[in-house]
Biopython code that builds the backbone (N, CA, C, O; Angstrom):
import numpy as np
from Bio.PDB.StructureBuilder import StructureBuilder

atoms = [
    (1, "MET", "N", (0.854, -1.174, 0.000)),
    (1, "MET", "CA", (0.000, 0.000, 0.000)),
    (1, "MET", "C", (0.901, 1.238, 0.000)),
    (1, "MET", "O", (1.901, 1.279, 0.716)),
    (2, "ASP", "N", (0.548, 2.237, -0.795)),
    (2, "ASP", "CA", (1.396, 3.421, -0.902)),
    (2, "ASP", "C", (1.181, 4.391, 0.269)),
    (2, "ASP", "O", (0.256, 4.230, 1.065)),
    (3, "ARG", "N", (2.040, 5.382, 0.350)),
    (3, "ARG", "CA", (2.010, 6.343, 1.469)),
    (3, "ARG", "C", (0.723, 7.163, 1.518)),
    (3, "ARG", "O", (0.193, 7.424, 2.597)),
    (4, "ILE", "N", (0.225, 7.567, 0.359)),
    (4, "ILE", "CA", (-1.005, 8.371, 0.324)),
    (4, "ILE", "C", (-2.190, 7.556, 0.836)),
    (4, "ILE", "O", (-3.039, 8.081, 1.556)),
    (5, "SER", "N", (-2.252, 6.294, 0.472)),
    (5, "SER", "CA", (-3.337, 5.437, 0.955)),
    (5, "SER", "C", (-3.248, 5.256, 2.463)),
    (5, "SER", "O", (-4.262, 5.320, 3.157)),
    (6, "LEU", "N", (-2.035, 5.029, 2.977)),
    (6, "LEU", "CA", (-1.858, 4.887, 4.431)),
    (6, "LEU", "C", (-2.217, 6.181, 5.156)),
    (6, "LEU", "O", (-2.851, 6.153, 6.211)),
    (7, "LEU", "N", (-1.811, 7.311, 4.589)),
    (7, "LEU", "CA", (-2.160, 8.603, 5.183)),
    (7, "LEU", "C", (-3.666, 8.799, 5.195)),
    (7, "LEU", "O", (-4.223, 9.272, 6.186)),
    (8, "THR", "N", (-4.325, 8.442, 4.109)),
    (8, "THR", "CA", (-5.780, 8.574, 4.019)),
    (8, "THR", "C", (-6.468, 7.727, 5.091)),
    (8, "THR", "O", (-7.369, 8.205, 5.780)),
    (9, "ILE", "N", (-6.050, 6.496, 5.226)),
    (9, "ILE", "CA", (-6.632, 5.610, 6.239)),
    (9, "ILE", "C", (-6.408, 6.169, 7.636)),
    (9, "ILE", "O", (-7.325, 6.185, 8.457)),
    (10, "ALA", "N", (-5.190, 6.626, 7.906)),
    (10, "ALA", "CA", (-4.881, 7.179, 9.232)),
    (10, "ALA", "C", (-5.736, 8.410, 9.542)),
    (10, "ALA", "O", (-6.253, 8.546, 10.651)),
    (11, "LEU", "N", (-5.883, 9.295, 8.572)),
    (11, "LEU", "CA", (-6.692, 10.502, 8.783)),
    (11, "LEU", "C", (-8.165, 10.166, 9.014)),
    (11, "LEU", "O", (-8.798, 10.701, 9.924)),
    (12, "VAL", "N", (-8.696, 9.285, 8.189)),
    (12, "VAL", "CA", (-10.117, 8.915, 8.320)),
    (12, "VAL", "C", (-10.363, 8.255, 9.679)),
    (12, "VAL", "O", (-11.340, 8.583, 10.352)),
    (13, "LEU", "N", (-9.506, 7.346, 10.082)),
    (13, "LEU", "CA", (-9.691, 6.671, 11.373)),
    (13, "LEU", "C", (-9.514, 7.626, 12.550)),
    (13, "LEU", "O", (-10.272, 7.559, 13.518)),
    (14, "ALA", "N", (-8.533, 8.505, 12.479)),
    (14, "ALA", "CA", (-8.319, 9.468, 13.561)),
    (14, "ALA", "C", (-9.505, 10.421, 13.681)),
    (14, "ALA", "O", (-9.954, 10.719, 14.788)),
    (15, "LEU", "N", (-10.008, 10.892, 12.560)),
    (15, "LEU", "CA", (-11.156, 11.801, 12.595)),
    (15, "LEU", "C", (-12.418, 11.079, 13.054)),
    (15, "LEU", "O", (-13.238, 11.663, 13.763)),
    (16, "ALA", "N", (-12.584, 9.823, 12.662)),
    (16, "ALA", "CA", (-13.737, 9.040, 13.132)),
    (16, "ALA", "C", (-13.660, 8.847, 14.643)),
    (16, "ALA", "O", (-14.680, 8.922, 15.328)),
    (17, "ALA", "N", (-12.469, 8.600, 15.165)),
    (17, "ALA", "CA", (-12.302, 8.445, 16.620)),
    (17, "ALA", "C", (-12.623, 9.749, 17.338)),
    (17, "ALA", "O", (-13.277, 9.737, 18.380)),
    (18, "LEU", "N", (-12.167, 10.876, 16.790)),
    (18, "LEU", "CA", (-12.454, 12.178, 17.394)),
    (18, "LEU", "C", (-13.955, 12.460, 17.390)),
    (18, "LEU", "O", (-14.515, 12.876, 18.405)),
    (19, "VAL", "N", (-14.598, 12.236, 16.259)),
    (19, "VAL", "CA", (-16.047, 12.476, 16.169)),
    (19, "VAL", "C", (-16.797, 11.563, 17.125)),
    (19, "VAL", "O", (-17.771, 11.987, 17.746)),
    (20, "THR", "N", (-16.364, 10.328, 17.251)),
    (20, "THR", "CA", (-17.002, 9.403, 18.190)),
    (20, "THR", "C", (-16.898, 9.931, 19.619)),
    (20, "THR", "O", (-17.886, 9.948, 20.353)),
    (21, "ALA", "N", (-15.716, 10.356, 20.005)),
    (21, "ALA", "CA", (-15.519, 10.881, 21.357)),
    (21, "ALA", "C", (-16.381, 12.115, 21.600)),
    (21, "ALA", "O", (-16.942, 12.278, 22.684)),
    (22, "LEU", "N", (-16.485, 12.976, 20.603)),
    (22, "LEU", "CA", (-17.259, 14.201, 20.765)),
    (22, "LEU", "C", (-18.767, 13.968, 20.752)),
    (22, "LEU", "O", (-19.519, 14.731, 21.358)),
    (23, "THR", "N", (-19.207, 12.919, 20.066)),
    (23, "THR", "CA", (-20.655, 12.703, 19.957)),
    (23, "THR", "C", (-21.230, 11.767, 21.007)),
    (23, "THR", "O", (-22.426, 11.831, 21.292)),
    (24, "VAL", "N", (-20.419, 10.910, 21.581)),
    (24, "VAL", "CA", (-20.947, 10.023, 22.625)),
    (24, "VAL", "C", (-20.329, 10.301, 23.991)),
    (24, "VAL", "O", (-20.740, 9.717, 24.994)),
    (25, "GLY", "N", (-19.347, 11.187, 24.027)),
    (25, "GLY", "CA", (-18.724, 11.554, 25.297)),
    (25, "GLY", "C", (-19.474, 12.691, 25.979)),
    (25, "GLY", "O", (-20.573, 13.060, 25.566)),
    (26, "PRO", "N", (-18.876, 13.233, 27.016)),
    (26, "PRO", "CA", (-19.524, 14.349, 27.723)),
    (26, "PRO", "C", (-19.664, 15.571, 26.814)),
    (26, "PRO", "O", (-18.847, 15.801, 25.923)),
    (27, "ARG", "N", (-20.704, 16.332, 27.058)),
    (27, "ARG", "CA", (-20.938, 17.546, 26.272)),
    (27, "ARG", "C", (-19.993, 18.652, 26.737)),
    (27, "ARG", "O", (-19.656, 18.756, 27.917)),
    (28, "PHE", "N", (-19.582, 19.467, 25.780)),
    (28, "PHE", "CA", (-18.784, 20.648, 26.084)),
    (28, "PHE", "C", (-19.671, 21.872, 25.936)),
    (28, "PHE", "O", (-20.260, 22.088, 24.877)),
    (29, "ALA", "N", (-19.771, 22.670, 26.984)),
    (29, "ALA", "CA", (-20.645, 23.840, 26.948)),
    (29, "ALA", "C", (-20.212, 24.820, 25.866)),
    (29, "ALA", "O", (-21.059, 25.435, 25.218)),
    (30, "LEU", "N", (-18.915, 24.973, 25.663)),
    (30, "LEU", "CA", (-18.415, 25.904, 24.665)),
    (30, "LEU", "C", (-18.827, 25.493, 23.259)),
    (30, "LEU", "O", (-19.119, 26.348, 22.423)),
    (31, "ALA", "N", (-18.853, 24.200, 22.995)),
    (31, "ALA", "CA", (-19.201, 23.706, 21.655)),
    (31, "ALA", "C", (-20.603, 24.145, 21.252)),
    (31, "ALA", "O", (-20.841, 24.440, 20.081)),
    (32, "ASP", "N", (-21.515, 24.193, 22.182)),
    (32, "ASP", "CA", (-22.890, 24.574, 21.861)),
    (32, "ASP", "C", (-23.019, 26.050, 21.509)),
    (32, "ASP", "O", (-23.991, 26.447, 20.867)),
    (33, "THR", "N", (-22.064, 26.861, 21.917)),
    (33, "THR", "CA", (-22.135, 28.282, 21.606)),
    (33, "THR", "C", (-21.513, 28.617, 20.262)),
    (33, "THR", "O", (-21.821, 29.662, 19.689)),
    (34, "LEU", "N", (-20.649, 27.761, 19.747)),
    (34, "LEU", "CA", (-19.965, 28.053, 18.487)),
    (34, "LEU", "C", (-20.828, 27.763, 17.267)),
    (34, "LEU", "O", (-20.933, 28.597, 16.368)),
    (35, "PHE", "N", (-21.434, 26.607, 17.233)),
    (35, "PHE", "CA", (-22.263, 26.189, 16.101)),
    (35, "PHE", "C", (-23.468, 25.443, 16.622)),
    (35, "PHE", "O", (-23.455, 24.904, 17.729)),
    (36, "SER", "N", (-24.516, 25.419, 15.809)),
    (36, "SER", "CA", (-25.675, 24.634, 16.197)),
    (36, "SER", "C", (-25.322, 23.154, 16.158)),
    (36, "SER", "O", (-24.331, 22.754, 15.548)),
    (37, "ASP", "N", (-26.132, 22.365, 16.805)),
    (37, "ASP", "CA", (-25.924, 20.917, 16.850)),
    (37, "ASP", "C", (-25.868, 20.321, 15.448)),
    (37, "ASP", "O", (-25.038, 19.454, 15.176)),
    (38, "LYS", "N", (-26.727, 20.770, 14.576)),
    (38, "LYS", "CA", (-26.773, 20.221, 13.216)),
    (38, "LYS", "C", (-25.511, 20.582, 12.434)),
    (38, "LYS", "O", (-24.989, 19.756, 11.685)),
    (39, "VAL", "N", (-25.025, 21.800, 12.601)),
    (39, "VAL", "CA", (-23.788, 22.218, 11.935)),
    (39, "VAL", "C", (-22.620, 21.397, 12.465)),
    (39, "VAL", "O", (-21.742, 21.000, 11.700)),
    (40, "GLN", "N", (-22.606, 21.142, 13.762)),
    (40, "GLN", "CA", (-21.547, 20.323, 14.350)),
    (40, "GLN", "C", (-21.554, 18.914, 13.751)),
    (40, "GLN", "O", (-20.498, 18.362, 13.441)),
    (41, "HIS", "N", (-22.728, 18.345, 13.592)),
    (41, "HIS", "CA", (-22.828, 17.009, 12.995)),
    (41, "HIS", "C", (-22.346, 17.026, 11.541)),
    (41, "HIS", "O", (-21.587, 16.149, 11.128)),
    (42, "ALA", "N", (-22.779, 18.010, 10.778)),
    (42, "ALA", "CA", (-22.370, 18.099, 9.376)),
    (42, "ALA", "C", (-20.856, 18.283, 9.258)),
    (42, "ALA", "O", (-20.217, 17.634, 8.430)),
    (43, "LEU", "N", (-20.286, 19.153, 10.073)),
    (43, "LEU", "CA", (-18.840, 19.367, 10.032)),
    (43, "LEU", "C", (-18.073, 18.124, 10.472)),
    (43, "LEU", "O", (-17.052, 17.777, 9.878)),
    (44, "GLY", "N", (-18.561, 17.465, 11.499)),
    (44, "GLY", "CA", (-17.878, 16.276, 11.996)),
    (44, "GLY", "C", (-17.840, 15.160, 10.977)),
    (44, "GLY", "O", (-16.776, 14.606, 10.704)),
    (45, "PHE", "N", (-18.977, 14.823, 10.413)),
    (45, "PHE", "CA", (-19.022, 13.715, 9.468)),
    (45, "PHE", "C", (-18.461, 14.106, 8.107)),
    (45, "PHE", "O", (-17.939, 13.264, 7.375)),
    (46, "GLY", "N", (-18.571, 15.376, 7.776)),
    (46, "GLY", "CA", (-17.881, 15.855, 6.575)),
    (46, "GLY", "C", (-16.372, 15.771, 6.750)),
    (46, "GLY", "O", (-15.642, 15.427, 5.820)),
    (47, "GLY", "N", (-15.919, 16.089, 7.953)),
    (47, "GLY", "CA", (-14.489, 16.003, 8.244)),
    (47, "GLY", "C", (-13.954, 14.590, 8.151)),
    (47, "GLY", "O", (-12.824, 14.377, 7.712)),
    (48, "ILE", "N", (-14.754, 13.633, 8.560)),
    (48, "ILE", "CA", (-14.323, 12.232, 8.463)),
    (48, "ILE", "C", (-14.068, 11.845, 7.007)),
    (48, "ILE", "O", (-13.074, 11.183, 6.708)),
    (49, "ILE", "N", (-14.933, 12.243, 6.124)),
    (49, "ILE", "CA", (-14.883, 11.779, 4.736)),
    (49, "ILE", "C", (-14.006, 12.654, 3.840)),
    (49, "ILE", "O", (-13.564, 12.194, 2.787)),
    (50, "ALA", "N", (-13.747, 13.893, 4.228)),
    (50, "ALA", "CA", (-13.017, 14.836, 3.371)),
    (50, "ALA", "C", (-11.630, 14.344, 2.939)),
    (50, "ALA", "O", (-11.297, 14.465, 1.760)),
    (51, "PRO", "N", (-10.803, 13.790, 3.847)),
    (51, "PRO", "CA", (-9.487, 13.336, 3.378)),
    (51, "PRO", "C", (-9.576, 12.254, 2.305)),
    (51, "PRO", "O", (-8.806, 12.261, 1.345)),
    (52, "ALA", "N", (-10.504, 11.336, 2.468)),
    (52, "ALA", "CA", (-10.671, 10.276, 1.466)),
    (52, "ALA", "C", (-11.186, 10.860, 0.151)),
    (52, "ALA", "O", (-10.734, 10.464, -0.924)),
    (53, "ALA", "N", (-12.118, 11.789, 0.233)),
    (53, "ALA", "CA", (-12.668, 12.386, -0.989)),
    (53, "ALA", "C", (-11.593, 13.136, -1.758)),
    (53, "ALA", "O", (-11.602, 13.150, -2.989)),
    (54, "PHE", "N", (-10.672, 13.758, -1.041)),
    (54, "PHE", "CA", (-9.606, 14.510, -1.702)),
    (54, "PHE", "C", (-8.470, 13.612, -2.173)),
    (54, "PHE", "O", (-8.009, 13.732, -3.308)),
    (55, "LEU", "N", (-8.019, 12.713, -1.303)),
    (55, "LEU", "CA", (-6.835, 11.912, -1.603)),
    (55, "LEU", "C", (-7.126, 10.632, -2.379)),
    (55, "LEU", "O", (-6.328, 10.218, -3.220)),
    (56, "ARG", "N", (-8.252, 10.012, -2.102)),
    (56, "ARG", "CA", (-8.618, 8.742, -2.750)),
    (56, "ARG", "C", (-10.113, 8.756, -3.089)),
    (56, "ARG", "O", (-10.887, 8.018, -2.478)),
    (57, "PRO", "N", (-10.528, 9.585, -4.055)),
    (57, "PRO", "CA", (-11.966, 9.723, -4.336)),
    (57, "PRO", "C", (-12.654, 8.430, -4.750)),
    (57, "PRO", "O", (-13.859, 8.292, -4.538)),
    (58, "ARG", "N", (-11.935, 7.483, -5.330)),
    (58, "ARG", "CA", (-12.569, 6.205, -5.704)),
    (58, "ARG", "C", (-13.028, 5.420, -4.482)),
    (58, "ARG", "O", (-13.924, 4.582, -4.579)),
    (59, "TRP", "N", (-12.427, 5.684, -3.355)),
    (59, "TRP", "CA", (-12.805, 4.990, -2.125)),
    (59, "TRP", "C", (-14.175, 5.419, -1.614)),
    (59, "TRP", "O", (-14.748, 4.763, -0.745)),
    (60, "LEU", "N", (-14.698, 6.511, -2.147)),
    (60, "LEU", "CA", (-15.985, 7.018, -1.649)),
    (60, "LEU", "C", (-17.129, 6.041, -1.858)),
    (60, "LEU", "O", (-18.113, 6.078, -1.119)),
    (61, "TRP", "N", (-17.018, 5.168, -2.850)),
    (61, "TRP", "CA", (-18.079, 4.188, -3.080)),
    (61, "TRP", "C", (-18.290, 3.311, -1.851)),
    (61, "TRP", "O", (-19.397, 2.833, -1.602)),
    (62, "VAL", "N", (-17.231, 3.106, -1.093)),
    (62, "VAL", "CA", (-17.323, 2.309, 0.127)),
    (62, "VAL", "C", (-17.402, 3.204, 1.365)),
    (62, "VAL", "O", (-18.208, 2.963, 2.264)),
    (63, "LEU", "N", (-16.559, 4.240, 1.402)),
    (63, "LEU", "CA", (-16.457, 5.051, 2.618)),
    (63, "LEU", "C", (-17.659, 5.967, 2.868)),
    (63, "LEU", "O", (-18.041, 6.171, 4.020)),
    (64, "ALA", "N", (-18.253, 6.514, 1.826)),
    (64, "ALA", "CA", (-19.409, 7.394, 2.042)),
    (64, "ALA", "C", (-20.582, 6.627, 2.670)),
    (64, "ALA", "O", (-21.135, 7.092, 3.667)),
    (65, "PRO", "N", (-20.978, 5.472, 2.126)),
    (65, "PRO", "CA", (-22.041, 4.712, 2.797)),
    (65, "PRO", "C", (-21.635, 4.266, 4.203)),
    (65, "PRO", "O", (-22.469, 4.216, 5.107)),
    (66, "ALA", "N", (-20.355, 3.944, 4.382)),
    (66, "ALA", "CA", (-19.885, 3.538, 5.715)),
    (66, "ALA", "C", (-19.984, 4.699, 6.700)),
    (66, "ALA", "O", (-20.385, 4.504, 7.848)),
    (67, "ALA", "N", (-19.623, 5.900, 6.264)),
    (67, "ALA", "CA", (-19.716, 7.077, 7.133)),
    (67, "ALA", "C", (-21.173, 7.390, 7.468)),
    (67, "ALA", "O", (-21.485, 7.773, 8.595)),
    (68, "ILE", "N", (-22.047, 7.229, 6.506)),
    (68, "ILE", "CA", (-23.475, 7.471, 6.744)),
    (68, "ILE", "C", (-24.032, 6.438, 7.728)),
    (68, "ILE", "O", (-24.781, 6.785, 8.642)),
    (69, "ALA", "N", (-23.668, 5.186, 7.539)),
    (69, "ALA", "CA", (-24.103, 4.144, 8.481)),
    (69, "ALA", "C", (-23.516, 4.402, 9.871)),
    (69, "ALA", "O", (-24.193, 4.211, 10.881)),
    (70, "PHE", "N", (-22.270, 4.832, 9.916)),
    (70, "PHE", "CA", (-21.623, 5.158, 11.179)),
    (70, "PHE", "C", (-22.381, 6.272, 11.904)),
    (70, "PHE", "O", (-22.539, 6.230, 13.124)),
    (71, "GLY", "N", (-22.844, 7.255, 11.153)),
    (71, "GLY", "CA", (-23.649, 8.331, 11.747)),
    (71, "GLY", "C", (-24.924, 7.789, 12.371)),
    (71, "GLY", "O", (-25.327, 8.227, 13.448)),
    (72, "GLY", "N", (-25.553, 6.846, 11.703)),
    (72, "GLY", "CA", (-26.749, 6.225, 12.267)),
    (72, "GLY", "C", (-26.439, 5.449, 13.530)),
    (72, "GLY", "O", (-27.206, 5.499, 14.493)),
    (73, "LEU", "N", (-25.321, 4.727, 13.541)),
    (73, "LEU", "CA", (-24.916, 3.992, 14.740)),
    (73, "LEU", "C", (-24.615, 4.929, 15.905)),
    (73, "LEU", "O", (-24.935, 4.630, 17.055)),
    (74, "ILE", "N", (-24.001, 6.054, 15.594)),
    (74, "ILE", "CA", (-23.715, 7.051, 16.637)),
    (74, "ILE", "C", (-25.020, 7.538, 17.262)),
    (74, "ILE", "O", (-25.106, 7.690, 18.480)),
    (75, "GLU", "N", (-26.021, 7.780, 16.442)),
    (75, "GLU", "CA", (-27.307, 8.238, 16.975)),
    (75, "GLU", "C", (-27.924, 7.189, 17.893)),
    (75, "GLU", "O", (-28.485, 7.532, 18.934)),
    (76, "VAL", "N", (-27.826, 5.925, 17.521)),
    (76, "VAL", "CA", (-28.334, 4.845, 18.377)),
    (76, "VAL", "C", (-27.532, 4.819, 19.680)),
    (76, "VAL", "O", (-28.109, 4.707, 20.762)),
    (77, "ALA", "N", (-26.215, 4.922, 19.580)),
    (77, "ALA", "CA", (-25.363, 4.895, 20.775)),
    (77, "ALA", "C", (-25.658, 6.070, 21.701)),
    (77, "ALA", "O", (-25.595, 5.924, 22.921)),
    (78, "GLN", "N", (-25.975, 7.222, 21.140)),
    (78, "GLN", "CA", (-26.263, 8.394, 21.968)),
    (78, "GLN", "C", (-27.446, 8.152, 22.906)),
    (78, "GLN", "O", (-27.487, 8.696, 24.010)),
    (79, "ALA", "N", (-28.383, 7.356, 22.476)),
    (79, "ALA", "CA", (-29.547, 7.063, 23.320)),
    (79, "ALA", "C", (-29.144, 6.305, 24.584)),
    (79, "ALA", "O", (-29.847, 6.358, 25.593)),
    (80, "TYR", "N", (-28.022, 5.605, 24.530)),
    (80, "TYR", "CA", (-27.572, 4.800, 25.668)),
    (80, "TYR", "C", (-26.556, 5.499, 26.558)),
    (80, "TYR", "O", (-26.163, 4.956, 27.590)),
    (81, "VAL", "N", (-26.128, 6.693, 26.174)),
    (81, "VAL", "CA", (-25.129, 7.408, 26.978)),
    (81, "VAL", "C", (-25.649, 8.753, 27.496)),
    (81, "VAL", "O", (-24.873, 9.640, 27.854)),
    (82, "GLY", "N", (-26.974, 8.881, 27.526)),
    (82, "GLY", "CA", (-27.561, 10.096, 28.073)),
    (82, "GLY", "C", (-27.557, 11.294, 27.139)),
    (82, "GLY", "O", (-27.731, 12.429, 27.583)),
    (83, "ARG", "N", (-27.362, 11.053, 25.865)),
    (83, "ARG", "CA", (-27.405, 12.131, 24.876)),
    (83, "ARG", "C", (-28.675, 11.967, 24.044)),
    (83, "ARG", "O", (-29.321, 10.919, 24.080)),
    (84, "ASP", "N", (-29.020, 12.999, 23.306)),
    (84, "ASP", "CA", (-30.215, 12.946, 22.461)),
    (84, "ASP", "C", (-29.922, 12.223, 21.156)),
    (84, "ASP", "O", (-28.976, 12.565, 20.445)),
    (85, "ALA", "N", (-30.726, 11.236, 20.849)),
    (85, "ALA", "CA", (-30.641, 10.533, 19.570)),
    (85, "ALA", "C", (-31.726, 11.105, 18.666)),
    (85, "ALA", "O", (-32.917, 10.932, 18.925)),
    (86, "GLU", "N", (-31.306, 11.786, 17.607)),
    (86, "GLU", "CA", (-32.269, 12.458, 16.739)),
    (86, "GLU", "C", (-32.049, 12.079, 15.285)),
    (86, "GLU", "O", (-30.918, 12.042, 14.800)),
    (87, "LEU", "N", (-33.134, 11.802, 14.607)),
    (87, "LEU", "CA", (-33.064, 11.505, 13.182)),
    (87, "LEU", "C", (-32.523, 12.714, 12.413)),
    (87, "LEU", "O", (-31.828, 12.550, 11.410)),
    (88, "SER", "N", (-32.838, 13.916, 12.875)),
    (88, "SER", "CA", (-32.346, 15.119, 12.195)),
    (88, "SER", "C", (-30.830, 15.258, 12.324)),
    (88, "SER", "O", (-30.194, 15.840, 11.445)),
    (89, "ASP", "N", (-30.239, 14.739, 13.398)),
    (89, "ASP", "CA", (-28.777, 14.729, 13.503)),
    (89, "ASP", "C", (-28.172, 13.816, 12.446)),
    (89, "ASP", "O", (-27.154, 14.139, 11.835)),
    (90, "TRP", "N", (-28.810, 12.679, 12.242)),
    (90, "TRP", "CA", (-28.322, 11.753, 11.210)),
    (90, "TRP", "C", (-28.456, 12.392, 9.832)),
    (90, "TRP", "O", (-27.581, 12.223, 8.983)),
    (91, "ALA", "N", (-29.531, 13.114, 9.608)),
    (91, "ALA", "CA", (-29.694, 13.825, 8.335)),
    (91, "ALA", "C", (-28.573, 14.849, 8.158)),
    (91, "ALA", "O", (-28.059, 15.020, 7.052)),
    (92, "ALA", "N", (-28.194, 15.527, 9.233)),
    (92, "ALA", "CA", (-27.086, 16.481, 9.164)),
    (92, "ALA", "C", (-25.768, 15.766, 8.860)),
    (92, "ALA", "O", (-24.927, 16.292, 8.131)),
    (93, "ASP", "N", (-25.592, 14.569, 9.420)),
    (93, "ASP", "CA", (-24.404, 13.767, 9.105)),
    (93, "ASP", "C", (-24.334, 13.484, 7.606)),
    (93, "ASP", "O", (-23.278, 13.610, 6.985)),
    (94, "ILE", "N", (-25.466, 13.104, 7.042)),
    (94, "ILE", "CA", (-25.534, 12.773, 5.616)),
    (94, "ILE", "C", (-25.235, 14.007, 4.775)),
    (94, "ILE", "O", (-24.489, 13.930, 3.798)),
    (95, "VAL", "N", (-25.808, 15.136, 5.147)),
    (95, "VAL", "CA", (-25.533, 16.388, 4.430)),
    (95, "VAL", "C", (-24.041, 16.713, 4.497)),
    (95, "VAL", "O", (-23.452, 17.138, 3.503)),
    (96, "GLY", "N", (-23.437, 16.515, 5.656)),
    (96, "GLY", "CA", (-22.002, 16.772, 5.803)),
    (96, "GLY", "C", (-21.160, 15.879, 4.922)),
    (96, "GLY", "O", (-20.197, 16.338, 4.309)),
    (97, "VAL", "N", (-21.512, 14.601, 4.853)),
    (97, "VAL", "CA", (-20.770, 13.657, 3.997)),
    (97, "VAL", "C", (-20.880, 14.080, 2.536)),
    (97, "VAL", "O", (-19.879, 14.092, 1.820)),
    (98, "ILE", "N", (-22.066, 14.422, 2.093)),
    (98, "ILE", "CA", (-22.272, 14.815, 0.693)),
    (98, "ILE", "C", (-21.562, 16.136, 0.392)),
    (98, "ILE", "O", (-20.880, 16.253, -0.626)),
    (99, "ALA", "N", (-21.716, 17.123, 1.264)),
    (99, "ALA", "CA", (-21.106, 18.443, 1.028)),
    (99, "ALA", "C", (-19.581, 18.365, 1.035)),
    (99, "ALA", "O", (-18.924, 18.943, 0.170)),
    (100, "ALA", "N", (-19.025, 17.655, 2.003)),
    (100, "ALA", "CA", (-17.561, 17.549, 2.071)),
    (100, "ALA", "C", (-17.010, 16.753, 0.902)),
    (100, "ALA", "O", (-15.968, 17.109, 0.352)),
    (101, "SER", "N", (-17.686, 15.691, 0.515)),
    (101, "SER", "CA", (-17.237, 14.892, -0.629)),
    (101, "SER", "C", (-17.232, 15.735, -1.898)),
    (101, "SER", "O", (-16.261, 15.736, -2.655)),
    (102, "THR", "N", (-18.313, 16.439, -2.114)),
    (102, "THR", "CA", (-18.430, 17.274, -3.313)),
    (102, "THR", "C", (-17.365, 18.362, -3.319)),
    (102, "THR", "O", (-16.702, 18.576, -4.334)),
    (103, "THR", "N", (-17.199, 19.043, -2.206)),
    (103, "THR", "CA", (-16.217, 20.120, -2.111)),
    (103, "THR", "C", (-14.802, 19.601, -2.325)),
    (103, "THR", "O", (-14.027, 20.201, -3.070)),
    (104, "ALA", "N", (-14.459, 18.493, -1.678)),
    (104, "ALA", "CA", (-13.110, 17.936, -1.804)),
    (104, "ALA", "C", (-12.827, 17.475, -3.231)),
    (104, "ALA", "O", (-11.724, 17.681, -3.738)),
    (105, "ILE", "N", (-13.796, 16.862, -3.873)),
    (105, "ILE", "CA", (-13.605, 16.405, -5.249)),
    (105, "ILE", "C", (-13.446, 17.593, -6.193)),
    (105, "ILE", "O", (-12.588, 17.570, -7.075)),
    (106, "LEU", "N", (-14.259, 18.623, -6.018)),
    (106, "LEU", "CA", (-14.143, 19.820, -6.858)),
    (106, "LEU", "C", (-12.798, 20.505, -6.650)),
    (106, "LEU", "O", (-12.174, 20.952, -7.613)),
    (107, "LEU", "N", (-12.349, 20.592, -5.400)),
    (107, "LEU", "CA", (-11.045, 21.189, -5.110)),
    (107, "LEU", "C", (-9.932, 20.369, -5.746)),
    (107, "LEU", "O", (-9.011, 20.919, -6.350)),
    (108, "ARG", "N", (-10.021, 19.070, -5.608)),
    (108, "ARG", "CA", (-9.012, 18.182, -6.212)),
    (108, "ARG", "C", (-8.963, 18.376, -7.726)),
    (108, "ARG", "O", (-7.880, 18.465, -8.307)),
    (109, "ASP", "N", (-10.121, 18.442, -8.361)),
    (109, "ASP", "CA", (-10.174, 18.634, -9.815)),
    (109, "ASP", "C", (-9.542, 19.961, -10.227)),
    (109, "ASP", "O", (-8.797, 20.020, -11.205)),
    (110, "GLN", "N", (-9.838, 21.018, -9.487)),
    (110, "GLN", "CA", (-9.266, 22.329, -9.800)),
    (110, "GLN", "C", (-7.746, 22.328, -9.648)),
    (110, "GLN", "O", (-7.033, 22.873, -10.490)),
    (111, "LEU", "N", (-7.259, 21.720, -8.583)),
    (111, "LEU", "CA", (-5.817, 21.654, -8.370)),
    (111, "LEU", "C", (-5.144, 20.787, -9.426)),
    (111, "LEU", "O", (-4.040, 21.097, -9.875)),
    (112, "ALA", "N", (-5.797, 19.713, -9.817)),
    (112, "ALA", "CA", (-5.242, 18.833, -10.859)),
    (112, "ALA", "C", (-5.161, 19.560, -12.195)),
    (112, "ALA", "O", (-4.184, 19.396, -12.925)),
    (113, "ARG", "N", (-6.158, 20.352, -12.521)),
    (113, "ARG", "CA", (-6.149, 21.122, -13.780)),
    (113, "ARG", "C", (-4.994, 22.113, -13.816)),
    (113, "ARG", "O", (-4.465, 22.431, -14.882)),
    (114, "ARG", "N", (-4.614, 22.592, -12.653)),
    (114, "ARG", "CA", (-3.507, 23.546, -12.573)),
    (114, "ARG", "C", (-2.148, 22.838, -12.438)),
    (114, "ARG", "O", (-1.108, 23.489, -12.337)),
    (115, "GLY", "N", (-2.174, 21.509, -12.439)),
    (115, "GLY", "CA", (-0.944, 20.744, -12.358)),
    (115, "GLY", "C", (-0.327, 20.701, -10.986)),
    (115, "GLY", "O", (0.878, 20.483, -10.855)),
    (116, "LEU", "N", (-1.127, 20.904, -9.959)),
    (116, "LEU", "CA", (-0.608, 20.965, -8.581)),
    (116, "LEU", "C", (-0.720, 19.652, -7.832)),
    (116, "LEU", "O", (-0.375, 19.588, -6.652)),
    (117, "LEU", "N", (-1.196, 18.601, -8.488)),
    (117, "LEU", "CA", (-1.374, 17.309, -7.811)),
    (117, "LEU", "C", (-0.607, 16.195, -8.508)),
    (117, "LEU", "O", (-1.119, 15.085, -8.649)),
    (118, "ARG", "N", (0.566, 16.471, -8.926)),
    (118, "ARG", "CA", (1.317, 15.464, -9.678)),
    (118, "ARG", "C", (1.620, 14.219, -8.868)),
    (118, "ARG", "O", (1.663, 13.124, -9.428)),
    (119, "GLY", "N", (1.832, 14.352, -7.558)),
    (119, "GLY", "CA", (2.183, 13.204, -6.723)),
    (119, "GLY", "C", (0.995, 12.372, -6.286)),
    (119, "GLY", "O", (1.174, 11.287, -5.732)),
    (120, "LEU", "N", (-0.219, 12.856, -6.523)),
    (120, "LEU", "CA", (-1.407, 12.130, -6.097)),
    (120, "LEU", "C", (-1.977, 11.410, -7.272)),
    (120, "LEU", "O", (-2.992, 10.726, -7.143)),
]
sb = StructureBuilder()
sb.init_structure("model")
sb.init_model(0)
sb.init_chain("A")
sb.init_seg("    ")
for serial, (resi, resn, name, xyz) in enumerate(atoms, 1):
    if name == "N":
        sb.init_residue(resn, " ", resi, " ")
    sb.init_atom(name, np.array(xyz, "f"), 0.0, 1.0, " ", f" {name:<3s}", serial, name[0])
structure = sb.get_structure()
């Protein structure tokens, strides 16, 4: 496996671990003042998928559905840890995955057209 693939896997797993800790762990009062709950969900799940969408866009066929399913599992888990499990949070997760994937792919295409992605 090449370095870019290993980096992509490491980033996706690290971001998934961070999002898991933030969504099923204790609430941070400051987090609620910065962005709404739905924006936090969209940014979190978009963040998980963004490195793969940029570095290995072909992987999205597997990773995007996996990230969406993961968002659903997080919502189920939240019900067991004293947090609110909401279908609208899962919808925000899905929006984040789609928005981040689209943005990362468009950015990658623009950089490739300018010849800035020769190593990828």
